[in-house]
C-alpha positions as CSV (number, residue, x, y, z in Angstrom):
1,M,175.8,-34.1,4.1
2,L,172.6,-32.7,2.5
3,V,172.8,-31.5,-1.1
4,G,170.0,-29.7,-2.9
5,I,169.3,-27.3,-5.7
6,L,167.6,-24.1,-4.6
7,Q,166.0,-21.2,-6.4
8,A,164.1,-18.1,-5.1
9,Q,161.6,-15.8,-6.7
10,E,164.1,-13.0,-6.5
11,N,167.2,-12.2,-4.5
12,T,166.4,-13.7,-1.1
13,T,168.5,-14.7,1.9
14,V,167.6,-18.1,3.4
15,S,168.7,-19.4,6.7
16,A,169.2,-23.2,6.7
17,K,169.0,-24.6,10.3
18,T,170.0,-28.2,11.1
19,T,169.3,-29.7,14.4
20,I,170.8,-33.0,15.6
21,D,169.4,-34.2,18.9
22,R,169.0,-30.6,20.2
23,E,172.3,-29.2,18.9
24,M,171.6,-26.6,16.2
25,A,173.8,-25.2,13.5
26,K,172.9,-22.4,11.0
27,E,174.1,-21.4,7.6
28,E,172.8,-18.6,5.4
29,F,172.6,-18.6,1.6
30,R,171.8,-15.7,-0.7
31,L,169.6,-17.1,-3.4
32,S,168.6,-15.7,-6.8
33,A,166.2,-16.7,-9.6
34,E,168.9,-19.1,-11.0
35,W,169.0,-22.7,-9.9
36,K,172.2,-23.3,-7.9
37,K,173.6,-26.3,-5.9
38,Y,174.1,-25.8,-2.2
39,Q,175.3,-28.2,0.5
40,L,175.1,-28.5,4.3
41,S,177.5,-30.6,6.2
42,W,177.3,-31.9,9.8
43,T,178.6,-34.8,11.9
44,M,176.3,-37.4,13.3
45,K,177.7,-38.6,16.7
46,D,175.5,-41.7,16.9
47,V,173.6,-43.9,14.5
48,N,170.4,-43.1,16.5
49,D,170.7,-39.3,16.2
50,R,167.8,-37.6,14.6
51,L,168.3,-34.9,12.0
52,L,165.9,-32.0,11.2
53,V,166.6,-29.5,8.5
54,R,164.6,-26.3,8.1
55,F,164.7,-23.4,5.7
56,Y,163.6,-19.9,6.7
57,P,163.5,-16.7,4.5
58,I,165.2,-13.8,6.2
59,G,163.5,-10.5,5.8
60,D,160.9,-10.3,3.0
61,V,158.7,-13.3,2.5
62,G,159.2,-14.8,-0.9
63,T,158.9,-18.1,-2.8
64,L,161.6,-20.7,-2.4
65,W,161.9,-23.8,-4.6
66,I,164.0,-26.8,-3.5
67,D,164.8,-29.8,-5.8
68,A,167.1,-32.7,-6.2
69,V,167.8,-33.2,-2.4
70,Q,169.9,-36.1,-1.3
71,V,171.5,-37.0,2.0
72,E,174.8,-38.9,1.8
73,V,177.8,-39.9,3.8
74,G,181.1,-38.3,3.0
75,S,182.9,-35.0,3.0
76,E,182.2,-34.1,-0.7
77,A,178.9,-33.9,-2.5
78,T,178.4,-36.3,-5.4
79,E,176.2,-35.7,-8.5
80,Y,172.5,-36.2,-7.9
81,E,171.2,-39.7,-8.6
82,D,167.5,-40.1,-9.3
83,E,166.5,-43.3,-7.5
84,G,162.9,-43.3,-8.8
85,W,161.2,-42.5,-5.5
C-alpha cells in the first residue's frame, strides 16, 4: 500500500498509475488546494517484483505537491511515521 498526502494548485484530476512487473493499474483522484490523504493498494505476487508509481495530471497542466509518502504492508493505511530520512 502506498499512502501519501497530495495537494494541487487548483481543482485537478490526477491519474496514479502503478506498474508491477509489466502489469499496470490506474486510479484517478480529483485534487483541490487542500491537503488530503490518498492511498493506492496493490498485491505483490513475489518478493522480487518491482513497483513503479507515476502521477499524471489529466487535462490542464498544473502544479502537484506530494508529501508524507510511505509504503507499507497491510490492507489499512496507518498514520504517517517520520523516520528521519
